[in-house]
C-alpha positions in Angstrom: 38.5 65.0 7.1 41.7 66.5 8.4 44.8 64.7 7.3 47.1 65.8 10.1 46.7 65.9 13.9 49.1 66.8 16.7 48.4 63.6 18.5 46.9 60.5 17.0 45.6 57.7 19.3 45.0 54.3 17.8 42.3 52.5 19.9 39.1 53.7 21.6 39.1 51.2 24.5 40.0 51.8 28.1 43.6 52.8 27.4 43.0 55.1 24.4 40.0 56.9 26.0 41.7 57.3 29.4 44.9 58.7 27.9 42.9 61.1 25.6 40.8 62.4 28.5 43.8 62.9 30.7 45.7 64.8 28.0 42.8 67.1 27.4 42.5 67.8 31.1 46.1 68.8 31.1 45.7 70.9 27.9 42.3 71.5 26.4 43.9 72.9 23.2 45.6 69.8 22.1 44.6 68.5 18.7 43.9 64.8 19.4 42.3 62.3 17.0 41.1 58.9 18.2 40.9 56.1 15.6 38.5 53.3 16.3 35.8 51.8 14.2 33.8 50.2 17.1 30.3 51.4 17.6 30.1 50.1 21.1 32.2 50.4 24.3 32.2 47.6 26.8 33.1 47.2 30.5 34.6 43.8 30.1 35.6 43.1 33.7 31.9 42.5 34.5 31.5 39.7 32.0 32.7 37.2 34.6 29.8 38.3 36.8 27.5 38.0 33.9 28.6 34.4 33.4 27.9 33.8 37.1 24.4 35.3 37.0 25.4 38.3 39.0 25.4 41.1 36.5 23.2 42.3 33.6 25.1 42.2 30.3 23.2 45.3 29.1 24.9 47.3 31.9 28.3 46.5 30.4 27.6 48.2 27.0 27.4 51.8 26.0 27.7 53.6 22.6 31.3 54.5 21.8 30.2 58.0 21.0 29.3 58.6 24.7 32.8 57.9 25.9 34.8 59.9 23.3 36.2 63.1 25.0 34.2 66.1 23.7 37.3 67.9 22.4 38.8 64.9 20.6 38.2 64.1 17.0 36.8 60.6 16.5 37.8 58.9 13.2 35.5 55.8 12.9 37.9 53.6 11.0 40.7 51.1 11.6 44.4 51.3 10.9 46.0 49.0 8.3 49.6 50.3 8.0 52.0 52.1 10.2 54.7 54.3 8.5 56.7 55.5 11.5 59.6 56.8 9.4 57.1 59.2 7.7 55.0 59.9 10.9 52.0 58.5 9.1 49.4 55.8 9.4 47.2 54.4 6.6 43.5 53.9 7.3 41.3 51.2 6.0 39.9 53.5 3.4 43.4 53.9 1.9 43.9 57.5 3.1 47.0 58.5 5.1 46.9 60.4 8.4 50.0 62.2 9.7 50.9 63.1 13.2 53.5 64.6 15.4 53.0 62.1 18.2 51.4 58.6 18.1 49.8 56.7 20.9 49.1 53.0 20.2 46.5 51.3 22.4 44.5 48.9 20.2 43.9 46.2 22.9 44.4 42.5 22.4 43.2 40.1 19.7 41.1 37.0 20.5 42.1 34.2 18.3 39.0 32.0 18.4 39.9 30.2 15.2 43.1 28.7 16.6 40.9 26.1 18.4 39.2 23.7 15.9 35.5 23.7 16.3 35.3 26.5 18.8 33.7 29.2 16.6 31.1 26.8 15.2 30.1 25.6 18.7 30.4 28.7 20.8 27.0 29.5 22.3 25.6 25.9 22.0 26.5 22.3 22.9 27.6 23.5 26.3 30.5 25.6 24.9 30.7 29.0 26.5 33.1 31.9 27.0 33.0 35.1 29.1 35.4 36.7 26.6 32.7 38.2 24.3 29.6 40.2 24.8 27.6 37.8 22.8 28.6 34.6 24.5 29.0 35.6 28.2 25.2 35.2 29.0 25.4 31.6 27.7 27.9 30.8 30.5 25.1 31.4 33.0 22.8 29.1 31.0 25.4 26.4 31.1 25.9 26.7 34.8 22.1 26.3 35.4 21.8 23.4 32.9 24.8 21.4 34.2 23.6 18.4 36.2 26.6 16.2 36.3 29.6 14.9 34.3 32.6 17.3 33.9 32.6 21.1 33.9 35.8 22.2 32.2 37.5 25.6 32.4 40.4 26.4 30.2 43.3 28.9 30.3 45.4 29.2 27.1 49.2 29.0 26.7 49.3 32.7 25.6 49.0 36.0 27.5 45.4 37.0 28.0 43.6 40.1 29.1 42.9 39.8 32.8 45.0 36.8 33.5 42.8 35.8 36.5 39.5 35.8 34.6 39.8 32.1 33.5 39.9 31.2 37.2 37.2 33.6 38.4 34.5 31.8 36.5 36.0 28.5 37.6 35.5 29.3 41.2 32.1 30.9 40.7 31.0 27.8 38.9 32.4 25.5 41.6 30.6 27.5 44.3 27.3 27.5 42.2 27.5 23.7 42.1 28.2 23.5 45.8 25.3 25.8 46.7 22.9 23.8 44.6 24.3 20.5 45.6 25.1 19.5 42.0 27.6 16.7 41.8 29.9 17.9 39.0 33.6 17.3 38.6 35.1 20.8 38.0 38.4 20.7 36.0 40.9 23.5 35.2 43.1 22.8 32.1 45.8 25.5 31.8 48.7 26.3 29.5 50.3 27.9 32.5 52.8 26.4 34.9 51.1 27.3 38.2 47.9 28.6 39.7 49.1 32.2 40.2 52.4 34.0 39.7 52.5 35.8 43.1 53.1 33.3 46.0 51.1 35.3 48.6 47.9 35.0 46.6 48.6 31.6 45.2 48.6 30.1 48.7 45.0 31.2 49.1 44.0 30.0 45.7 45.4 26.6 46.3 43.2 26.3 49.4 40.2 27.4 47.3 41.0 24.7 44.7 41.2 22.1 47.5 38.0 23.3 49.1 36.0 22.8 45.9 37.8 19.6 44.9 38.9 21.0 41.5 41.1 18.9 39.3 44.0 20.9 37.8 46.1 20.2 34.7 49.0 22.4 33.6 51.2 22.5 30.5 48.2 21.7 28.3 46.3 23.6 25.6 42.9 23.1 24.1 43.2 22.4 20.4 39.7 21.0 19.3 36.1 20.9 20.4 33.7 18.2 19.2 30.4 20.0 20.1 27.8 17.4 19.1 29.6 14.7 21.1 30.6 17.1 23.9 34.3 16.2 23.9 37.4 18.4 24.0 40.9 17.6 22.9 43.9 18.9 24.8 47.6 18.4 23.9 50.5 18.6 26.4 53.7 20.5 26.1 56.8 20.9 28.2 59.0 18.1 29.2 56.6 16.4 31.6 53.8 15.7 29.1 55.1 16.8 25.7 52.9 15.7 22.8 50.4 13.9 25.0 46.8 14.0 23.8 43.7 14.0 26.0 40.1 13.7 24.8 37.8 14.7 27.7 34.0 14.5 27.9 32.2 17.5 29.3 28.7 18.7 30.3 29.9 22.3 29.9 33.2 23.9 28.8 34.2 27.5 29.4 36.9 28.5 26.9 39.4 31.3 27.2 40.6 31.7 23.7 44.3 32.1 22.8 45.2 35.8 22.4 47.9 38.0 20.8 48.6 41.5 19.7 46.3 42.5 16.8 47.5 41.3 13.3 48.1 44.9 12.1 50.4 45.4 15.1 52.2 42.1 14.7 52.9 42.8 11.1 54.1 46.4 11.7 57.5 48.1 12.3 56.3 48.9 15.8 56.4 45.3 16.9 59.1 43.3 18.7 59.8 39.7 17.5 57.0 38.4 19.6 54.5 40.8 17.9 53.9 43.2 20.8 54.5 47.0 20.6 58.1 47.5 21.5 58.2 50.1 24.3 60.4 50.8 27.2 58.7 49.2 30.2 59.0 52.1 32.6 58.5 55.2 30.3 56.1 53.6 27.8 58.0 55.3 25.0 58.8 53.2 21.9 62.4 51.9 21.9 63.0 53.0 18.3 60.5 55.7 17.4 60.7 58.3 20.1 57.5 60.1 19.2 55.5 56.9 19.6 54.1 55.7 22.9 51.9 52.7 23.9 50.0 51.3 26.8 47.5 48.7 27.5 47.1 45.1 26.3 49.1 45.3 23.1 52.3 46.7 24.6 55.2 44.4 25.3 55.0 45.0 29.1 55.8 42.0 31.2 52.7 42.6 33.3 49.2 41.2 33.8 47.0 42.8 31.1 44.3 44.4 33.3 42.3 47.7 33.4 44.0 48.4 36.8 47.4 48.3 35.0 46.1 50.7 32.4 45.0 53.1 35.2 48.6 53.3 36.4 50.1 53.3 32.9 48.0 56.1 31.5 49.2 59.0 33.7 52.8 57.9 33.1 52.3 58.0 29.4 50.6 61.4 29.6 53.3 63.0 31.7 56.1 61.7 29.6 54.4 62.6 26.3 53.8 66.2 27.5 57.4 66.4 28.7 58.6 65.3 25.2 56.4 67.9 23.6 58.0 70.6 25.6 61.6 69.3 25.0 62.0 67.8 28.5 63.2 64.4 29.6 60.8 61.6 30.6 60.6 61.4 34.4 57.4 59.6 35.0 58.0 55.9 35.9 55.7 52.9 35.6 56.7 50.2 38.1 54.6 47.4 36.6 51.6 47.8 38.9 48.7 45.5 38.1 45.7 44.3 40.0 43.5 41.2 39.7 40.3 41.0 41.7 40.0 37.2 41.9 36.5 36.1 42.6 36.7 32.9 44.6 33.0 32.3 45.0 29.8 34.2 45.5 30.5 37.1 47.8 34.1 36.2 48.1 37.1 37.8 46.5 40.9 38.1 46.8 42.2 41.5 45.7 45.7 40.8 44.2 47.9 43.8 43.6 51.6 43.5 42.5 54.4 45.0 40.5 56.9 43.9 37.8 58.7 41.9 40.4 55.6 40.1 41.6 55.9 41.9 44.9 52.5 42.7 46.5 51.7 46.4 46.4 48.4 46.5 48.2 46.0 49.5 48.5 44.1 48.7 51.7 45.5 48.2 55.3 44.4 44.6 55.4 45.7 41.3 54.2 44.3 41.3 50.7 45.2 37.6 50.1 42.2 36.7 52.3 38.8 36.1 50.7 36.5 39.0 51.6 32.9 40.0 51.1 33.8 43.6 51.0 36.2 43.1 48.1 33.4 41.3 46.2 31.2 44.4 46.6 34.1 46.5 45.3 34.3 44.4 42.2 30.5 44.3 41.6 29.4 47.8 42.4 32.3 50.3 43.0 34.7 49.5 40.1 32.0 49.7 37.3 30.9 53.1 38.6 34.5 54.3 38.8 35.2 53.1 35.2 32.3 54.9 33.6 32.4 58.1 35.7 36.0 58.6 36.7 38.5 56.5 34.7 37.3 57.0 31.2 36.7 60.8 31.8 40.3 61.0 33.0 39.5 61.9 36.6 41.2 58.9 38.1 
């Protein structure tokens, strides 16, 4: 194995593969290594639809080898240590790899163990989550098996990938119960302060919540699940309900786990005090180490962590990295664009698009805050096709 590459990319997910593909389309002679030990690659945005019975989980999975750009070197390991002062990283086998430029895109870490009883009960006792390939199909089982009592959907107090996902399955479930005339009290327990951060879309979502009769609770976090007795414990925070405890019975509970930057990022010199990769939010260049760049979920960007955000970040990173390689100033500018296709029921979707300032930046010449059948079809059919055939290969 070579011990030096011109460009090393940490992470073989959406961000890492997209950036590698775009770089090689710009210059096929670049010496690029991608470091990722995963054997499989997942189209995770479809897992909400899997949980709602609208998508086959098998269609979200492909071998990682099939998405690695042909001219890139794939190192099937993980990183344990960053040595930015030496332009080196240490792999899990103990060997060092040196680079001229480093791109860090490892994704986000799901902290299942932060909730007592979650790991032991996930996939049984009515405890489900669309946040893993293994557990997403059980959400659909739970919907079909729920005949009454409470259906609980949680949103943690931490940043999460696809911030709207905890609500998408909430609304799908509520619509499922409506369609099948199942009298179930649907509840949303959130560590957030409001339904959605962009007022234009929040107005619509509040109407959706009222339509389904969903109970909402904010400034709370899930801390424990008692699976055999089907009870969940929440604690409050913030001035309004600080230290309050709530034990709630459920028929089913969909859990979005707390999330963070991966531990090997949080414990590295690349991280800011909060643990995220410390990059300048417009250029995606590290604030201290100028030959290091980052994009995607582990970067400290004050933006919703979505695949749509990565699609706008990747070309900015590529342009600025290539400029640096040629001794030029960074001129590409990321404005914080992100998008969240918020499913509000079967065949209904609000396509939220906005920037760092939470100003809507919409693609289509329509009011995207309205629920639309056409946008649901975009989510279900068009976006998965674009992901596999255009985004990962660097064409879009």
